[in-house]
NUMAR-882855 format. One line per field, with one value per residue (C-alpha): residue number from 1; residue in one letter; x, y negated, z. Coordinates in Angstrom, 2 decimals. Example, Ala and Ser with C-alpha at 12.3 -4.5 7.8 and 13.67 -1.06 7.14 Angstrom:
2
pos c(1 / 2)
code c(A / S)
px c(12.30 / 13.67)
py c(4.50 / 1.06)
pz c(7.80 / 7.14)
This chain:
154
pos c(1 / 2 / 3 / 4 / 5 / 6 / 7 / 8 / 9 / 10 / 11 / 12 / 13 / 14 / 15 / 16 / 17 / 18 / 19 / 20 / 21 / 22 / 23 / 24 / 25 / 26 / 27 / 28 / 29 / 30 / 31 / 32 / 33 / 34 / 35 / 36 / 37 / 38 / 39 / 40 / 41 / 42 / 43 / 44 / 45 / 46 / 47 / 48 / 49 / 50 / 51 / 52 / 53 / 54 / 55 / 56 / 57 / 58 / 59 / 60 / 61 / 62 / 63 / 64 / 65 / 66 / 67 / 68 / 69 / 70 / 71 / 72 / 73 / 74 / 75 / 76 / 77 / 78 / 79 / 80 / 81 / 82 / 83 / 84 / 85 / 86 / 87 / 88 / 89 / 90 / 91 / 92 / 93 / 94 / 95 / 96 / 97 / 98 / 99 / 100 / 101 / 102 / 103 / 104 / 105 / 106 / 107 / 108 / 109 / 110 / 111 / 112 / 113 / 114 / 115 / 116 / 117 / 118 / 119 / 120 / 121 / 122 / 123 / 124 / 125 / 126 / 127 / 128 / 129 / 130 / 131 / 132 / 133 / 134 / 135 / 136 / 137 / 138 / 139 / 140 / 141 / 142 / 143 / 144 / 145 / 146 / 147 / 148 / 149 / 150 / 151 / 152 / 153 / 154)
code c(M / T / I / S / Q / D / L / D / R / A / A / L / L / R / R / L / D / D / L / H / A / S / F / D / R / R / A / L / T / T / W / A / E / P / L / L / S / T / S / L / T / M / Q / Q / L / K / V / L / T / L / V / A / A / D / G / D / R / A / T / G / H / D / L / A / E / T / L / H / V / S / V / A / T / M / S / G / L / V / D / R / L / V / E / Q / E / M / V / Q / R / R / D / D / P / S / D / R / R / I / R / R / L / S / V / T / P / L / G / T / A / T / L / R / A / L / I / S / S / G / N / T / M / P / P / Q / V / L / Q / R / L / A / D / V / D / L / G / A / L / V / Q / G / L / D / A / L / D / R / V / M / E / D / L / S / R / E)
px c(-117.83 / -120.61 / -123.83 / -125.36 / -123.20 / -124.09 / -127.97 / -127.50 / -125.30 / -127.63 / -130.67 / -128.68 / -127.61 / -131.55 / -132.49 / -130.24 / -131.42 / -134.93 / -133.88 / -132.34 / -135.46 / -137.31 / -134.71 / -135.19 / -138.88 / -139.18 / -136.60 / -137.51 / -139.11 / -136.09 / -133.10 / -134.78 / -135.21 / -131.33 / -131.78 / -135.37 / -134.14 / -131.07 / -131.37 / -129.28 / -130.34 / -129.62 / -127.16 / -125.50 / -125.19 / -123.84 / -121.02 / -120.18 / -120.13 / -117.98 / -115.55 / -115.29 / -114.60 / -111.55 / -110.00 / -108.86 / -107.95 / -111.58 / -111.78 / -115.18 / -114.54 / -113.62 / -116.78 / -118.69 / -117.29 / -118.48 / -121.98 / -122.47 / -123.29 / -121.73 / -118.83 / -120.67 / -123.70 / -120.87 / -119.33 / -122.57 / -123.46 / -119.92 / -120.30 / -123.61 / -121.76 / -119.33 / -121.52 / -122.98 / -119.66 / -119.31 / -116.72 / -113.98 / -111.89 / -107.79 / -105.37 / -103.17 / -99.87 / -98.34 / -100.48 / -102.17 / -104.68 / -106.76 / -108.88 / -109.16 / -111.97 / -112.54 / -114.84 / -114.63 / -115.50 / -119.19 / -119.35 / -118.38 / -120.51 / -123.34 / -122.19 / -121.18 / -125.17 / -126.52 / -124.66 / -124.37 / -128.33 / -128.75 / -126.12 / -127.62 / -129.63 / -132.21 / -130.57 / -133.72 / -133.33 / -129.89 / -130.86 / -133.66 / -130.98 / -130.12 / -126.36 / -125.73 / -127.46 / -125.69 / -122.30 / -123.59 / -123.94 / -120.88 / -119.18 / -120.75 / -120.27 / -116.26 / -116.38 / -117.54 / -115.45 / -112.67 / -113.58 / -114.51 / -110.70 / -109.12 / -111.44 / -110.22 / -106.42 / -106.96)
py c(26.95 / 25.47 / 24.11 / 27.38 / 29.29 / 26.76 / 27.12 / 30.49 / 30.66 / 28.23 / 30.39 / 33.47 / 31.44 / 30.40 / 33.98 / 35.10 / 32.67 / 34.17 / 37.46 / 36.49 / 34.84 / 38.06 / 40.61 / 38.33 / 37.80 / 41.57 / 42.80 / 40.09 / 42.25 / 45.12 / 42.21 / 40.60 / 43.78 / 43.30 / 39.48 / 40.26 / 43.30 / 41.49 / 40.19 / 37.22 / 33.92 / 32.03 / 29.44 / 32.93 / 34.01 / 30.77 / 30.50 / 34.50 / 33.59 / 30.52 / 32.73 / 35.48 / 32.75 / 31.28 / 34.17 / 34.47 / 30.66 / 29.61 / 28.08 / 26.53 / 22.73 / 23.64 / 25.24 / 22.40 / 19.93 / 21.66 / 22.65 / 19.36 / 20.21 / 19.77 / 22.07 / 23.13 / 24.53 / 26.08 / 27.97 / 29.74 / 30.38 / 32.32 / 33.23 / 35.57 / 36.76 / 38.31 / 39.92 / 41.51 / 42.69 / 40.55 / 38.35 / 38.26 / 35.55 / 35.56 / 33.04 / 31.44 / 32.87 / 29.47 / 27.14 / 28.90 / 26.47 / 27.27 / 30.56 / 31.74 / 33.50 / 36.70 / 38.88 / 42.45 / 45.61 / 45.27 / 41.57 / 42.33 / 45.39 / 43.20 / 40.41 / 43.09 / 44.64 / 40.99 / 40.08 / 43.23 / 43.68 / 41.49 / 43.28 / 46.44 / 48.03 / 50.72 / 54.02 / 54.76 / 51.68 / 52.17 / 55.88 / 55.11 / 53.07 / 54.41 / 55.10 / 52.38 / 49.90 / 51.32 / 50.91 / 47.02 / 46.16 / 47.92 / 45.55 / 42.59 / 42.83 / 43.76 / 40.26 / 38.48 / 39.95 / 38.98 / 35.26 / 35.14 / 36.62 / 33.91 / 31.02 / 32.70 / 32.67 / 28.52)
pz c(-37.40 / -40.05 / -39.20 / -39.91 / -37.44 / -35.10 / -35.42 / -35.53 / -31.94 / -30.72 / -30.84 / -29.98 / -26.66 / -26.43 / -26.99 / -24.35 / -21.67 / -22.36 / -21.71 / -18.36 / -17.34 / -18.10 / -16.38 / -13.53 / -13.23 / -13.82 / -10.94 / -8.77 / -5.35 / -6.60 / -5.68 / -3.27 / -0.83 / 0.81 / 1.48 / 2.67 / 4.70 / 6.28 / 10.13 / 9.26 / 8.96 / 6.25 / 8.26 / 9.14 / 5.38 / 4.75 / 6.94 / 6.21 / 2.56 / 3.10 / 5.64 / 2.83 / 0.16 / 2.35 / 2.59 / 6.28 / 6.67 / 7.78 / 10.61 / 12.64 / 12.80 / 8.52 / 8.18 / 10.31 / 8.18 / 5.19 / 6.40 / 8.15 / 11.21 / 14.75 / 15.81 / 18.67 / 16.42 / 14.27 / 17.21 / 17.70 / 14.63 / 14.45 / 18.26 / 16.24 / 13.49 / 15.32 / 17.75 / 14.68 / 13.62 / 10.12 / 11.38 / 13.87 / 14.98 / 15.63 / 17.02 / 14.16 / 14.25 / 13.84 / 16.18 / 18.77 / 19.26 / 16.61 / 15.83 / 12.46 / 10.91 / 8.82 / 7.19 / 8.79 / 6.66 / 7.68 / 6.77 / 3.48 / 2.69 / 3.55 / 1.04 / -1.74 / -0.91 / -1.53 / -4.47 / -6.17 / -6.08 / -8.60 / -11.13 / -11.07 / -14.05 / -13.22 / -14.63 / -15.81 / -18.12 / -19.53 / -20.64 / -22.78 / -24.53 / -28.34 / -27.74 / -30.18 / -28.17 / -25.10 / -26.92 / -27.84 / -24.62 / -23.05 / -25.62 / -24.60 / -21.03 / -21.62 / -23.41 / -20.62 / -18.41 / -20.69 / -20.71 / -16.79 / -16.25 / -18.12 / -16.90 / -13.09 / -14.60 / -15.79)
């Protein structure tokens, strides 16, 4: 890469960052709606997210360590998530003293709604794009998807 290309790339990256910030400012109220309408507390959202990320291996003890809270506090948080049918407990088949946690379909749907709310573009915006611009946007997002997939394999 030449110095000129480095400068062009740096300018493009700065512009992309500026555009991202602009999109975030304009869409904040729309994107925040799922978070504002959830009945879950921030601690419950943290626990739900960690359980989902742990892929059915999570235990209350591990979560308590991760979030730096007591096991009793974690037990209460998990109890409330179980009551709301977001998380389920099950015995570990190899050690019945251990209770594993997993996210229920409702918990998954809740997380998906929270996460995907920031990744949607209102249809009226996309409809106004010229075909060539829409094609360029799709091409760019395809490239991002490929790089993210490659990074996840590393």
